[in-house]
Backbone as a chain_set.jsonl record, in Angstrom:
{"seq": "MPYATFSTPVNASADVIWETLLDKAHRPHKYIPYEVLEYKIHEEFANGILREIRTAEMHMTERVTFDKQTGTITFTLVNHPLYEGTLINRLSPPTPESGGLPVVTYTMDVKPRSPEAEQQPDANWFKNAARPEAISKAVLHMKSIVEGQAAQGAKA", "coords": {"N": [[0.84, -1.177, 0.0], [1.162, 1.788, -1.146], [2.06, 4.578, 0.601], [2.979, 7.799, 1.503], [4.353, 10.78, 2.912], [5.533, 14.133, 2.976], [6.825, 17.184, 4.193], [7.857, 20.622, 3.876], [9.131, 23.843, 4.808], [8.876, 26.733, 2.689], [10.67, 29.282, 1.188], [9.104, 31.59, 0.003], [6.414, 33.545, -1.351], [2.984, 32.751, -0.59], [1.363, 33.041, -2.834], [3.172, 32.775, -5.024], [4.011, 30.144, -4.61], [1.549, 28.754, -4.866], [0.876, 29.319, -7.555], [2.969, 27.997, -8.815], [2.464, 25.347, -8.072], [0.044, 25.006, -9.461], [1.014, 25.284, -12.072], [2.62, 23.019, -12.156], [0.66, 21.04, -12.161], [-0.472, 21.456, -14.662], [1.706, 21.388, -16.415], [3.538, 19.013, -16.088], [6.019, 17.983, -16.907], [8.044, 19.796, -16.359], [8.564, 19.481, -13.716], [8.709, 16.864, -12.701], [10.844, 14.024, -12.082], [11.136, 12.424, -14.378], [11.22, 11.505, -17.818], [8.69, 12.803, -19.702], [6.695, 11.086, -21.784], [4.246, 11.213, -22.988], [1.58, 13.477, -22.739], [-1.541, 14.747, -21.929], [-4.302, 16.907, -21.71], [-7.464, 16.04, -21.112], [-9.875, 17.142, -20.413], [-11.158, 20.218, -19.224], [-12.371, 21.791, -16.349], [-14.368, 23.784, -14.064], [-12.972, 23.804, -11.554], [-10.634, 22.357, -12.057], [-8.843, 19.755, -13.892], [-8.869, 16.991, -16.222], [-6.424, 14.773, -16.734], [-3.924, 12.97, -18.622], [-1.008, 11.108, -18.27], [2.107, 9.838, -19.31], [5.043, 8.066, -18.734], [8.185, 6.344, -19.122], [8.11, 4.734, -16.935], [5.512, 4.773, -15.858], [1.923, 5.043, -16.376], [-0.897, 6.953, -16.282], [-4.21, 8.215, -15.653], [-5.604, 11.118, -14.341], [-7.874, 12.861, -12.274], [-7.682, 16.099, -11.591], [-8.035, 18.336, -9.044], [-8.462, 21.688, -7.985], [-8.206, 23.614, -5.116], [-8.075, 26.515, -3.948], [-8.759, 27.859, -1.611], [-8.312, 26.018, 0.485], [-5.751, 25.449, -0.138], [-5.091, 23.182, -1.592], [-4.233, 20.76, -3.995], [-5.521, 18.081, -5.586], [-4.821, 14.964, -6.899], [-6.525, 12.538, -8.325], [-6.585, 9.156, -8.989], [-7.838, 7.735, -11.975], [-9.615, 5.094, -13.13], [-7.364, 3.371, -12.998], [-5.516, 0.421, -13.591], [-4.216, -0.961, -11.5], [-4.127, 0.489, -9.061], [-5.942, 2.591, -6.729], [-6.757, 5.814, -5.52], [-5.202, 8.787, -4.128], [-2.98, 11.532, -4.843], [-1.665, 14.217, -3.226], [-0.997, 17.67, -3.239], [-0.198, 20.148, -1.032], [-0.526, 23.417, 0.179], [0.273, 25.082, 3.007], [-0.447, 27.588, 5.498], [1.961, 29.921, 6.928], [3.635, 29.139, 10.027], [4.753, 29.471, 13.452], [6.422, 27.257, 13.906], [7.308, 26.675, 11.364], [9.073, 28.617, 10.876], [7.858, 30.933, 10.124], [7.332, 30.669, 7.458], [5.496, 29.649, 4.489], [4.267, 26.279, 4.059], [4.91, 23.411, 2.115], [3.406, 20.374, 1.315], [3.532, 17.074, 0.2], [1.501, 14.295, -0.345], [1.094, 10.905, -0.815], [-1.31, 8.537, -1.294], [-2.311, 5.652, -2.017], [-4.059, 2.652, -2.879], [-3.854, -0.845, -3.506], [-5.796, -2.39, -6.063], [-6.271, -5.066, -6.076], [-5.174, -8.144, -4.466], [-3.016, -9.075, -5.938], [-2.007, -6.914, -7.295], [0.273, -5.387, -6.477], [2.329, -7.017, -7.193], [2.723, -6.772, -9.844], [4.685, -5.599, -12.639], [4.159, -2.917, -13.378], [3.527, -1.744, -11.005], [5.776, -0.882, -9.775], [6.555, 1.849, -10.107], [4.77, 3.255, -8.417], [5.362, 2.094, -5.916], [8.056, 2.823, -5.663], [7.844, 5.642, -5.783], [6.635, 6.147, -3.382], [8.573, 5.749, -1.504], [10.352, 7.049, 1.293], [12.66, 8.654, 0.707], [12.215, 9.276, -1.945], [9.798, 10.761, -2.056], [10.508, 12.928, -0.452], [12.571, 13.985, -1.992], [11.116, 14.834, -4.243], [9.502, 16.881, -3.155], [11.477, 18.631, -2.185], [12.696, 19.279, -4.583], [10.651, 20.75, -5.834], [10.555, 22.845, -3.987], [13.074, 24.013, -4.434], [12.735, 24.961, -7.072], [10.606, 26.808, -6.719], [11.709, 28.614, -4.833], [13.808, 29.57, -6.345], [12.398, 30.899, -8.37], [11.14, 32.827, -6.811], [13.342, 34.273, -5.903], [14.264, 35.295, -8.341], [12.109, 36.923, -8.976], [12.323, 38.784, -6.943], [14.589, 40.117, -7.701], [13.793, 41.431, -9.948]], "CA": [[0.0, 0.0, 0.0], [2.016, 2.974, -1.193], [1.678, 5.791, 1.318], [4.12, 8.595, 1.939], [4.094, 12.207, 3.013], [6.712, 14.918, 3.329], [6.555, 18.627, 4.24], [8.994, 21.508, 4.093], [8.869, 25.275, 4.632], [9.378, 27.258, 1.424], [10.945, 30.71, 1.299], [8.449, 32.292, -1.096], [5.052, 33.924, -0.969], [1.968, 31.735, -0.856], [0.904, 33.207, -4.222], [4.171, 32.182, -5.917], [3.947, 28.696, -4.417], [0.294, 28.258, -5.445], [0.982, 29.388, -9.017], [3.888, 26.949, -9.239], [1.739, 24.082, -7.942], [-0.889, 24.954, -10.595], [1.816, 25.035, -13.263], [3.025, 21.607, -12.072], [-0.485, 20.223, -12.563], [-0.703, 21.642, -16.095], [2.946, 21.123, -17.163], [4.328, 18.174, -15.171], [7.366, 17.683, -17.412], [9.002, 20.726, -15.763], [8.682, 19.271, -12.276], [8.902, 15.484, -12.265], [12.169, 13.528, -12.487], [10.993, 11.415, -15.42], [10.916, 12.047, -19.137], [7.281, 12.641, -20.037], [6.58, 10.611, -23.161], [2.943, 11.646, -23.489], [0.802, 14.236, -21.77], [-2.726, 15.309, -22.566], [-5.43, 17.332, -20.886], [-8.669, 15.556, -21.784], [-11.03, 17.973, -20.075], [-10.962, 21.281, -18.235], [-13.624, 22.155, -15.697], [-14.249, 24.997, -13.241], [-11.955, 23.723, -10.497], [-9.605, 21.367, -12.31], [-8.618, 19.156, -15.204], [-8.7, 15.551, -16.335], [-5.192, 14.676, -17.513], [-3.288, 11.674, -18.801], [0.444, 11.255, -18.32], [2.828, 8.578, -19.525], [6.503, 8.058, -18.761], [8.626, 4.963, -19.32], [7.853, 3.999, -15.7], [4.108, 4.729, -15.451], [0.888, 5.611, -17.228], [-2.096, 7.125, -15.478], [-5.145, 9.304, -15.863], [-5.918, 11.706, -13.034], [-8.756, 14.011, -12.141], [-6.936, 17.034, -10.76], [-8.912, 19.405, -8.562], [-7.767, 22.804, -7.367], [-8.968, 24.282, -4.065], [-7.178, 27.558, -3.449], [-9.142, 28.202, -0.24], [-7.625, 25.108, 1.412], [-4.382, 25.288, -0.605], [-4.932, 21.776, -1.93], [-4.411, 20.218, -5.339], [-5.701, 16.647, -5.411], [-4.7, 14.154, -8.109], [-7.239, 11.297, -8.05], [-6.422, 8.165, -10.063], [-9.076, 7.398, -12.672], [-9.585, 3.819, -13.867], [-6.043, 2.758, -13.064], [-5.717, -1.03, -13.45], [-3.604, -1.538, -10.298], [-4.288, 1.281, -7.842], [-6.919, 3.661, -6.577], [-6.347, 6.703, -4.45], [-4.875, 10.173, -4.434], [-1.719, 12.199, -4.553], [-2.095, 15.56, -2.836], [-0.023, 18.738, -3.009], [-0.889, 21.084, -0.14], [0.137, 24.633, 0.63], [-0.244, 25.465, 4.326], [0.035, 28.908, 5.9], [3.118, 29.972, 7.829], [3.458, 28.938, 11.463], [6.031, 29.674, 14.157], [7.246, 26.059, 13.732], [7.888, 26.687, 10.016], [9.906, 29.814, 10.757], [7.073, 31.983, 9.488], [7.261, 30.417, 6.016], [4.481, 28.683, 4.063], [4.74, 24.886, 4.027], [4.413, 22.553, 1.041], [3.336, 18.961, 1.683], [3.05, 16.1, -0.777], [1.057, 13.044, 0.261], [0.67, 9.862, -1.742], [-2.109, 7.567, -0.558], [-2.976, 4.775, -2.98], [-4.263, 1.288, -2.406], [-3.973, -1.787, -4.617], [-7.16, -2.819, -6.392], [-6.372, -6.512, -5.841], [-3.999, -8.648, -3.748], [-1.919, -9.315, -6.874], [-1.623, -5.668, -7.971], [1.622, -4.93, -6.15], [3.304, -7.936, -7.778], [2.832, -6.442, -11.26], [5.803, -4.693, -12.934], [3.701, -1.526, -13.428], [3.367, -1.238, -9.636], [7.063, -0.396, -9.276], [6.603, 3.308, -10.021], [4.043, 3.662, -7.214], [6.122, 1.665, -4.734], [9.259, 3.66, -5.584], [7.459, 7.026, -5.495], [6.228, 6.222, -1.981], [9.723, 5.628, -0.606], [10.578, 8.345, 1.952], [13.657, 9.481, 0.018], [11.659, 9.728, -3.229], [8.822, 11.839, -1.872], [11.224, 14.113, 0.043], [13.283, 14.548, -3.136], [10.137, 15.535, -5.079], [9.111, 18.133, -2.477], [12.639, 19.523, -2.152], [12.876, 19.761, -5.953], [9.661, 21.822, -5.997], [11.014, 23.954, -3.146], [14.18, 24.653, -5.14], [12.17, 25.704, -8.203], [9.826, 27.94, -6.204], [12.602, 29.607, -4.236], [14.527, 30.185, -7.453], [11.478, 31.852, -8.995], [10.93, 33.934, -5.871], [14.571, 35.078, -5.922], [14.271, 36.024, -9.611], [11.081, 37.962, -8.846], [12.823, 39.818, -6.027], [15.604, 40.889, -8.431], [13.152, 42.208, -11.023]], "C": [[0.879, 1.232, 0.0], [1.392, 4.176, -0.482], [2.964, 6.499, 1.724], [3.685, 10.039, 2.039], [5.378, 12.9, 3.435], [6.347, 16.39, 3.227], [7.846, 19.393, 4.41], [8.545, 22.962, 3.986], [9.509, 25.748, 3.324], [9.497, 28.769, 1.54], [10.435, 31.446, 0.056], [7.047, 32.659, -0.613], [4.091, 32.781, -1.303], [1.478, 31.831, -2.296], [1.878, 32.564, -5.214], [4.125, 30.653, -5.81], [2.7, 28.13, -5.09], [0.369, 28.253, -6.969], [1.92, 28.305, -9.556], [3.229, 25.577, -9.129], [0.717, 23.917, -9.074], [-0.136, 24.637, -11.886], [2.254, 23.569, -13.301], [1.883, 20.689, -12.522], [-0.708, 20.282, -14.073], [0.512, 21.269, -16.957], [3.897, 20.277, -16.318], [5.758, 17.932, -15.618], [8.429, 18.597, -16.822], [9.356, 20.357, -14.318], [8.949, 17.844, -11.833], [10.227, 14.944, -12.809], [12.117, 12.396, -13.509], [10.783, 12.126, -16.747], [9.447, 11.751, -19.44], [7.193, 12.28, -21.516], [5.281, 11.097, -23.809], [2.213, 12.378, -22.373], [-0.366, 14.873, -22.503], [-3.732, 15.731, -21.513], [-6.681, 16.951, -21.671], [-9.858, 16.479, -21.564], [-10.585, 19.046, -19.093], [-12.323, 21.609, -17.654], [-13.336, 23.256, -14.697], [-13.126, 24.926, -12.217], [-10.904, 22.651, -10.762], [-9.535, 20.893, -13.741], [-8.65, 17.635, -15.085], [-7.499, 15.375, -17.256], [-4.702, 13.243, -17.572], [-1.795, 11.919, -18.945], [1.078, 9.881, -18.469], [4.327, 8.876, -19.502], [6.903, 6.619, -19.048], [8.252, 4.098, -18.111], [6.381, 3.867, -15.342], [3.217, 5.35, -16.515], [-0.353, 5.742, -16.356], [-2.923, 8.307, -15.952], [-5.549, 9.787, -14.481], [-6.939, 12.819, -13.196], [-8.063, 14.917, -11.127], [-7.876, 18.157, -10.353], [-8.093, 20.418, -7.782], [-8.686, 23.455, -6.34], [-8.056, 25.307, -3.408], [-7.486, 27.898, -1.988], [-8.438, 27.314, 0.782], [-6.169, 24.879, 1.011], [-4.069, 23.879, -1.077], [-5.152, 21.513, -3.414], [-4.414, 18.708, -5.17], [-5.69, 15.962, -6.767], [-5.337, 12.805, -7.779], [-7.08, 10.354, -9.237], [-7.785, 7.806, -10.644], [-8.849, 6.113, -13.464], [-8.181, 3.235, -14.012], [-6.207, 1.26, -12.825], [-5.193, -1.62, -12.133], [-3.952, -0.822, -9.003], [-5.476, 2.219, -7.915], [-6.425, 4.545, -5.444], [-5.947, 8.065, -4.969], [-3.413, 10.498, -4.157], [-2.122, 13.65, -4.297], [-0.884, 16.463, -2.683], [-0.759, 19.786, -2.185], [0.03, 22.237, 0.225], [-0.515, 25.046, 1.934], [0.328, 26.818, 4.715], [1.24, 28.824, 6.837], [2.71, 29.737, 9.286], [4.778, 29.282, 12.147], [6.979, 28.486, 13.969], [7.922, 26.021, 12.365], [8.754, 27.92, 9.793], [9.179, 30.96, 10.065], [6.957, 31.833, 7.984], [6.088, 29.491, 5.691], [5.109, 27.295, 3.952], [4.089, 24.157, 2.854], [4.511, 21.104, 1.512], [2.85, 18.168, 0.489], [2.638, 14.865, 0.013], [0.59, 12.113, -0.847], [-0.056, 8.809, -0.926], [-2.907, 6.744, -1.569], [-3.043, 3.362, -2.421], [-4.389, 0.362, -3.613], [-5.434, -2.203, -4.808], [-7.361, -4.316, -6.139], [-5.13, -6.961, -5.076], [-2.78, -8.839, -4.658], [-1.342, -8.031, -7.471], [-0.167, -5.282, -7.716], [2.715, -5.87, -6.663], [3.549, -7.641, -9.259], [4.0, -5.483, -11.505], [5.384, -3.208, -12.943], [3.469, -0.928, -12.041], [4.657, -0.598, -9.126], [7.126, 1.118, -9.146], [5.938, 3.789, -8.738], [4.822, 3.3, -5.954], [7.379, 2.527, -4.563], [8.923, 5.104, -5.216], [7.066, 7.213, -4.029], [7.39, 6.011, -1.009], [9.999, 6.991, 0.021], [11.57, 9.24, 1.211], [13.124, 10.006, -1.313], [10.684, 10.876, -3.038], [9.507, 13.088, -1.323], [11.976, 14.78, -1.102], [12.328, 15.345, -4.028], [9.746, 16.879, -4.454], [10.284, 19.113, -2.466], [12.981, 20.063, -3.54], [11.911, 20.912, -6.231], [10.093, 23.054, -5.2], [12.125, 24.728, -3.853], [13.675, 25.497, -6.313], [11.452, 26.957, -7.719], [10.742, 29.018, -5.627], [13.45, 30.298, -5.299], [13.668, 31.228, -8.16], [11.269, 33.071, -8.101], [12.145, 34.856, -5.857], [14.646, 35.895, -7.198], [13.269, 37.173, -9.558], [11.549, 39.111, -7.968], [13.856, 40.691, -6.733], [14.974, 41.817, -9.469], [12.587, 43.525, -10.519]], "O": [[1.304, 1.679, 1.066], [0.362, 4.71, -0.894], [3.905, 5.881, 2.22], [2.766, 10.475, 1.345], [6.201, 12.334, 4.154], [5.65, 16.803, 2.3], [8.807, 18.901, 5.001], [7.68, 23.286, 3.172], [10.546, 25.232, 2.905], [8.553, 29.452, 1.938], [11.205, 31.861, -0.81], [6.566, 32.148, 0.398], [4.357, 31.96, -2.181], [1.204, 30.805, -2.919], [1.449, 31.881, -6.145], [4.195, 29.958, -6.823], [2.783, 27.133, -5.808], [-0.036, 27.279, -7.604], [1.684, 27.759, -10.634], [3.416, 24.731, -10.004], [0.541, 22.813, -9.59], [-0.588, 23.825, -12.694], [2.257, 22.951, -14.366], [2.119, 19.68, -13.186], [-1.085, 19.286, -14.691], [0.349, 20.876, -18.112], [4.941, 20.762, -15.882], [6.63, 17.696, -14.781], [9.602, 18.224, -16.782], [10.333, 20.864, -13.765], [9.375, 17.626, -10.698], [10.677, 15.362, -13.876], [12.97, 11.508, -13.497], [10.229, 13.225, -16.788], [9.019, 10.597, -19.434], [7.568, 13.068, -22.385], [5.226, 11.356, -25.011], [2.225, 11.955, -21.217], [-0.197, 15.466, -23.568], [-3.984, 15.008, -20.549], [-6.927, 17.474, -22.759], [-10.739, 16.588, -22.417], [-9.736, 18.804, -18.235], [-13.313, 21.694, -18.381], [-12.178, 23.625, -14.5], [-12.399, 25.903, -12.034], [-10.34, 22.091, -9.822], [-10.069, 21.51, -14.663], [-8.482, 17.072, -14.003], [-7.54, 15.775, -18.42], [-5.009, 12.418, -16.711], [-1.371, 12.829, -19.658], [0.655, 8.904, -17.85], [4.809, 9.802, -20.156], [6.035, 5.76, -19.201], [8.095, 2.883, -18.237], [6.013, 2.955, -14.602], [3.668, 6.065, -17.41], [-0.808, 4.765, -15.761], [-2.42, 9.253, -16.558], [-5.803, 8.995, -13.574], [-6.874, 13.614, -14.134], [-7.881, 14.553, -9.966], [-8.444, 18.844, -11.202], [-7.176, 20.077, -7.035], [-9.82, 23.81, -6.659], [-7.357, 25.008, -2.44], [-6.574, 28.191, -1.215], [-8.012, 27.797, 1.832], [-5.429, 24.2, 1.723], [-2.929, 23.425, -0.982], [-6.124, 21.979, -4.008], [-3.449, 18.123, -4.68], [-6.445, 16.326, -7.668], [-4.758, 12.013, -7.036], [-7.406, 10.718, -10.367], [-8.755, 7.6, -9.914], [-7.999, 6.057, -14.353], [-7.855, 2.663, -15.053], [-6.966, 0.863, -11.94], [-5.672, -2.665, -11.695], [-4.062, -1.459, -7.956], [-5.948, 2.587, -8.99], [-5.756, 4.077, -4.522], [-6.293, 8.455, -6.084], [-2.729, 9.846, -3.369], [-2.853, 14.237, -5.095], [0.121, 16.085, -2.082], [-1.821, 20.262, -2.587], [1.205, 22.047, 0.539], [-1.713, 25.328, 1.974], [1.441, 27.167, 4.322], [1.497, 27.79, 7.454], [1.608, 30.084, 9.712], [5.812, 29.373, 11.485], [8.194, 28.67, 13.881], [8.981, 25.411, 12.211], [9.124, 28.232, 8.661], [9.808, 31.848, 9.489], [6.531, 32.764, 7.299], [5.719, 28.647, 6.508], [6.319, 27.157, 3.775], [2.884, 24.268, 2.625], [5.538, 20.665, 2.029], [1.873, 18.541, -0.16], [3.342, 14.442, 0.93], [-0.208, 12.493, -1.703], [0.503, 8.25, 0.018], [-4.031, 7.096, -1.927], [-2.213, 2.941, -1.614], [-4.968, 0.744, -4.63], [-6.193, -2.345, -3.849], [-8.494, -4.777, -6.005], [-4.135, -6.237, -5.039], [-1.642, -8.772, -4.194], [-0.282, -8.071, -8.095], [0.544, -4.894, -8.642], [3.899, -5.547, -6.575], [4.471, -8.193, -9.86], [4.278, -4.634, -10.659], [6.171, -2.342, -12.559], [3.237, 0.275, -11.921], [4.631, 0.148, -8.147], [7.69, 1.628, -8.178], [6.487, 4.645, -8.043], [4.928, 4.108, -5.031], [7.723, 2.913, -3.446], [9.635, 5.724, -4.426], [7.155, 8.32, -3.498], [7.192, 6.09, 0.203], [9.888, 8.005, -0.668], [11.351, 10.446, 1.096], [13.54, 11.074, -1.763], [10.733, 11.861, -3.775], [9.13, 14.202, -1.689], [12.018, 16.008, -1.18], [12.69, 16.415, -4.516], [9.669, 17.892, -5.15], [10.094, 20.304, -2.713], [13.496, 21.174, -3.665], [12.304, 21.932, -6.798], [10.003, 24.178, -5.695], [12.115, 25.959, -3.867], [14.138, 26.619, -6.518], [11.669, 28.045, -8.252], [10.561, 30.203, -5.907], [13.773, 31.479, -5.169], [14.147, 32.308, -8.506], [11.226, 34.205, -8.579], [12.0, 36.077, -5.804], [15.044, 37.06, -7.163], [13.552, 38.27, -10.04], [11.216, 40.269, -8.216], [13.992, 41.871, -6.411], [15.541, 42.851, -9.822], [12.019, 44.291, -11.296]]}, "num_chains": 1, "name": "protein.A"}
């Protein structure tokens, strides 16, 4: 059962972080550590998109919903043959514990559709993505991008 979560404070405004998270949902190739072989937005709706993404390691369709009020972008697997569940990117407000900085959290919470699902070769991407070092690397990569953008904005 792939589950993982990781949070980090980010030295940027909540607006810059939110816009980057939206960009990640629409243009994943800039943010994920895999070569995107195919990407398509099948549908756009008021608070999200239905997208399909394929890399050499995985292929999935996701209903992506945006909730700026709660700072949450939810990627819900649609008709995946092996797994069901969500991947969530969350922007939380600054706290004293975060040094007064907004916090970005990624959470992966998927469950196999059958007892045999995790034995399939296509399950490897999900199992690897849920490793603590993999999810922390993904969040820290996003943090680096956002802080770089914030620094560029401060220079302009």
